[in-house]
N, C-alpha and C positions, 0 to 999 in steps of 0.2 A: 302583452306578455311582459313588457318591461316595467309595468306598474304605473304607466302614465294615467293621470286621473281625468284629464279634460283636453278638449281641442277647441280652438277658436278658428272659425271660418271667416276669412277676411280678404282684402285686396292687397296691393293695387289690382284694380279691376273689380267687377261685381260678381261675388260668389254665386248668386242665384241664376246667372246665365249658363252655368255649367249644365250640360244636358242631363246629367245624372245627380243633380243637386239633392233631390228628395231621397234618392237611394243612399247617397253619402250620409245624410242625416240619420236615416233609419239604421244604417250600419253602425254609426257611432253609438246609438242607443243600444243596439244589440250587443256591442262590445262593453257596455257599461260605462262609456265615457260621458262626462258632462259636456254640453255644447254651448258655445257662445257664438254669436253671429254679428258681423257688421255688414249692413246692407243699405242700398238706397230705397229698398222697399217696393220698388215698382213692379217686380215680377213675382211677388209672393202670391202663389195660387192658393185656393181654399185648402187643398191638401197640405201645402207647405205651412200654412197658418196653423192647421191642426197639429202638425208635427212639432212646430216650434213652441207649442204650449208646454211641451215636455223639456224644453231647453232651460238652461240656467239663466241666460240673459240674451237679449237681442237689442242691438242699437241701430236705429234707422237714421241715416244721415239725410237731413232735409236742407238746412242752411238758408232758409228763406221763409217768410210768412205770407208772401203774396206770389201769385203766379208769374207776374212779369219778372221779378227778381230771380225766381227759380229757373225760368226758361233762359234768361240772360246768362246766369252764372254757369248753368250746366249744359247749355246749348242743346236742349232736348225739346220735344213737342210739349204743348200745353197739357195734354192728357196725362203726362208723367206726374205732374204736380198733384192732380186729383187722385191718381192711383196711389201715390205714396201716402197721402193723408188718409185715404179710405182704408188702406191696408193697416195703418197704425190703429185706426179705430176698430177694424175687424179683429185684429190680434188682441187688443185690449178686451173686446167683448167676449172672445173665445176663452181668454184667460179667466174672465169672471165666471163664465158658464161652466168651465171645467175645474174651477177652484185651483188653478195652477199656481205654483210658486215662481213662475217666470217673472223676471224683472225686465220691463220694457223701457228703453231709453231712446231719446231723440237727440241727435247730434247737430250742433250748429257751429260751423267754422266761420269766424268773423273775417269779413273782407271789407274793403272801402265801399263796396256796392251794397252791402246788406246790414251794416252795423246798426243802423237806425231801427231795424226790424227785430232786434234780439228780444225785446220784452214781449212784443206781440207774438213772436214765434214760441216763446216759452209758455204764454197763455194758451196758444193753440195746442201745444203738446199736453199741457195739463188737462184741458178740456177734452182732448181726444182719448184720454185714459192712460197716458204714459206715466211711468213711475219716476222718471228723472229726465232732466234736460241738461246736456253737457255742452258748455261753451268753450271753444278753443280758438286759436288764431291760425290763419293761413300761413303755411311755410312757402316761401317764394324766393326768387334770386336776389331781391333787394333787401332781404333780411329786415332789420328793425326800421330802416329808412322808409319802407313802404307805409308804416303806420304813423309817421311824423305829423301829417296834416289832420289826423282824426283820432289819434290815440287817446287824448284826454276825454273826449266825448264818448268814445267807444268804451273805455274803462268804466266811466260813470254809469253808462247804460247796462253794462254787464253786471256791475255790482247791484244796481237797482233791481235787476231781474231776480236776484236772490231773495227779495222780499216776497216773492210768490211761493216760497217754501211753505209746505203744510206737513201734516203728519203722514200724508200718503204721497207727497210729491216733493222732489228735491231738485233745485237748480245747482249744478256743480260748475262753478265759475273758474276755469283754468286759463282765462285770457291773459292775465298778468304773468303767470308762470311761463306760458308759451312765448310771449314777447321777450321775457327775460332770457329765455334760452337762445333766442335769435341775437340778443345783444351780446351775450357771453361767447357764443359761437363754439363752445366746447363744454363738456360736462363739468360741473362744479364739485366733482368727487374723483378720487384716484382709483377706486375699485368698484366694479359692478358685479355683484353676485347673482343678479337676476338672470344673466345669460346662462348660468349653470343649471337653472331649473326650468327655464322657458325658452324655447328656441323657435326659429322661423323656417318653415319649408316653403321655398319659392315655387312659382309656376314653372321655373326652368329645371326643377328637380334638385337644385342645390339647397343645402341647409346652411342657414346663416345664424349668427349669434343672436340677432334680435331684429325687430321690424325696422329699427332706425338704420341698421347697416345691411338691410336686405338689398340684393342686387348691387352690392358694393364689394370690391375685392378685399377691403379691410375686414369685412364681416364673414367671409366664406369659411365654412368648416369642412365641407366636402360635398360630394354628389351622391344621389340615390339612383343614378342611372344603372349601375351594375352591382348594387349591394343593398342590403336592407338597412332600415333606420337603426336597428339595434346594433348591427355590425359597425356602422359609421360612428355611432355614439361611443362604442367601446374602443374603437381603433383610431378614428381620425380626430374626434373631439379632444382627447387629452393632448394630442400633438398641437392642435390649433390653439388651444387655450394656453 
C-alpha cells in the first residue's frame, strides 16, 4: 500500500527454516513485490526452488569448495554440503527450463581457514550454473588484525578468481573493500541516503536503519509490535532520522 517495490528475505539466521517460508514468498508475489533471498541453500525444497524461479535474485552462501572446510566452518553434518550444491544446480536447471530472469549468486566469505579455496569455489559455482560469485571478508572481533598473516595471499587469490569472468558468469571481488572497512572502523562518508529508501525489519519486530545497525540501539527506528509499518514509517521514522 505504501508503494514498496521489493523485499529481501535474509538473516541473521536462515530464512528458509521459517515454517511458512513458502507461503511468505507466495504472498510477496501476490502483492506484486520483487523478491531477493540470502540463504545457505540447505533446506530448499522442490516447491521452494520452483517458487524462486520467479524471484529477482537468490544468493546461496557456501564459503567452501570442499566438504571438510564446509563442515568445519559451519559446524554442520556432511550432508549439508551436498544439499547446498545440489540445490544450486537444481535452481539453475529450473531457471533454464522456465526461461526465468532469476539471477543466481553464490557467496564466499573469506576466512583464514578457506581462503585457499576461493578459486576452486568460484569454478564450482560457475560449473553449477550460478550467474555470479561474490567474495567478501569475515567480520570478527579482531578486525583487520585477523587477516595480517594471510592478507597478501588471500587478496591475490581473490583477484585471480576474477579471471574466471565470462559473458554469463561474474566474480564480484569485495574482499579488499571489506578489509578496508575493518581498518577504517567507521564510514568514510558523512551522509547515508540509503537508509531513507531501504530499511531492515528484525526478527524482534523492531525496524532498524539498515542491516549494519540491526539489533543495535544506534540503529533502531521503532517497533512493529503494536503498530503497522506504514504508521511507524510516517510517525517514528522522521523523529529517528
